N, C-alpha and C positions, 0 to 999 in steps of 0.2 A: 473662623474661616476668613481669609483675607481676600480682598478684591484683586483681580488681575490688572485692572486699570491703575495707572499711576495717579497720584493725587492731582497733578497738574495736567492731566491728559485732556485733549480737546475732542476725543472720540465721543460720539453720542452713545447713550445707553442702548441696549438691545431693543427695548420697547420703542425708543425714539427712532432708531434706525429702521425698524419694521414699519413704523408709521410713515416715515419719509419714503420708503420703498413703495408702500401702498398708494401714496399720493402721486408718486412718479408714474406708476402704472395707469392711474386715472388720467393724468395729464397726457400720456401717450394715446389713450383712447380718444381724447378730445381733439387731437391734432387735425385729423381730416374729417371730423364729425360734421354732419349737416343738421342733426337733431339730437337733443338729449331729453329723455323723458323719464320721469319718476313713476314707479308703479308701487302702490301700497301692497306689500307682500306679507302682511301679518298672517301667520298660520300656514304658509306654504310649506309643503314637504320638499325634500330633496328631489324626489321623483317628479313632482310637479314642476320644479324649476328646470330639471333636465328636459322634461317634455316641452316646455316653452322654448328653451334654447335650441332643441332639435328642430322645431318648426320655423324658426326665424330664417330669413334669407341670409346668404353669406355676408351681406353688407351690414348686418345688424348684429349687435352683441349685447347680451344681458349680463350685468355684473351686480352682485350683491356687495355693497360696500357701506362702511360707516358714513353717516351723514357729515360728520366732522371732517373726514378725509375728503369727501366730495367738495365740501365748502372750501377747504384749504386748496384743493386742486383747481377750482374755478376762480379763485381770487385773482383779480386783475386781468381776467380774460373776457372774451365776448360772451362767455357762458355764465357770467356772474349772476344773471337773472335767475339761475337755478336755485339760489340760496333760500328764497322764501318757502319753497316746498321741500326743503331738505330736513324734514321733521318726521318722526315716526319710523316705522320699519319700511324702508324703500329698497327696491331693486332698481337699477338704472339701465335704461335702454339707450345704447349709443348706435346711431344710424349713420353710416359712412357714405351714403349716396342720397341723391335728391328724390329717390323713389320712396317717398314717405308712406303712402297708403299700404303698399305691400309689406312694409316693415311693421306697421301697427296691426294689420289684420290678423296675424297669428295669435297675438295676445287676446284680441276680441273673440276669436274662435275658441281659445282656451277658456275664457270666461264663460262662454255659453255652454261649453262641454262640461265644465265642472260646476256650473251654477254659482259662480263667485262674483255676483254683481257688486258687492261691497269692496272687493279688491280691484279698484279702478286706478286709472292714471291719476297721479297727484298733480301733474303739471308737466309742461315741456317748454323748451326754448328752441325755436326754429327761426333762422335768419335774424337773430337778435331780438326777437319778440317773444314775450312770455305768453304761453297758452295755458289757461286754467282748465280744469277737468270739463267744464261746460263748453269750452272752445274746441274740444277734440274732434267734433263733427266736421269742422272746417279742415283740419289736417287730414282726416280720413277720407274726405271727398275731393281732395286736391287731384287734379289730373296727373297721370304719370308722365314721364318725359316723352314716351312714345305717343300718348294721346295729344300732348302739346304739339309735337312735331307734325302729327297728322292734321291737326286743326290749322297750323301755320301753313303747311303745304297746300291745304284746301283753299285758304285765303289767297295764297299767291297764284294758284292755278286758275281760279275762277275768272279773273280779268283776262287772262290769256285765252281761255276757252271762248269767252264772249267776243274778243277781238277776232279770233280765227273764224268764228261763226259769221260774223259780219263781213269779213273779207271773202269767205266762201260764197255767201249770198250775193255779194257784189260781182264776183267773178262769174257766177252762173247767170246773173242778169245781163252782163256784158257779152256773154257767149251766145245768147239768143239774138237772132237778127230782128230788127224792129219790124213790126207788122205794117204792111201797106194799108192805105186808107180803104176801108170797106172789106178787107180780107181778115178772116179770123186768125188769131195768133196761133202758131203751131204748138201742138202739145209738147210738153217737155219730154226728152228722151228718158226712158227708164234707166235707173242706176244698175250697173252690172256688179 
């Protein structure tokens, strides 16, 4: 049987083309990503992977990919810190929003439900920093964007409330006529 490719052809083999296509898909996943996390998925069934995927928020995606493809996709990017934990059987969680705890929580719930404590996160990269499995508590306890906005709004609102209270007290003090010598001060009028 003869090959369809000519001897001097520059076309890649089918295997090489498939590998390049997989790497390109992973690069597209990384484009707007805020967090990339590896999950040790040894022994997972297809049904379990579907269960995890179904419980993830729309901004997160779970991909099972070869570690060599992931390493090639992250080469020369801000995600290159992923390489140390690209060993073993991994599934990769790509999170496209800064709402990190809601994206990690479905997997933790899945772990508890299926009693898979050994199938833990292998590591993650968030904001250019590598998080080991021991550091995941920090990622899981981060405030959400809404919580951060509420805290910031509270910090901005408190000085204004204090200034308004001081001005209102001064205005009420100025509205009362001064008491004459020997006369008791009039009782304040009740608020309506």
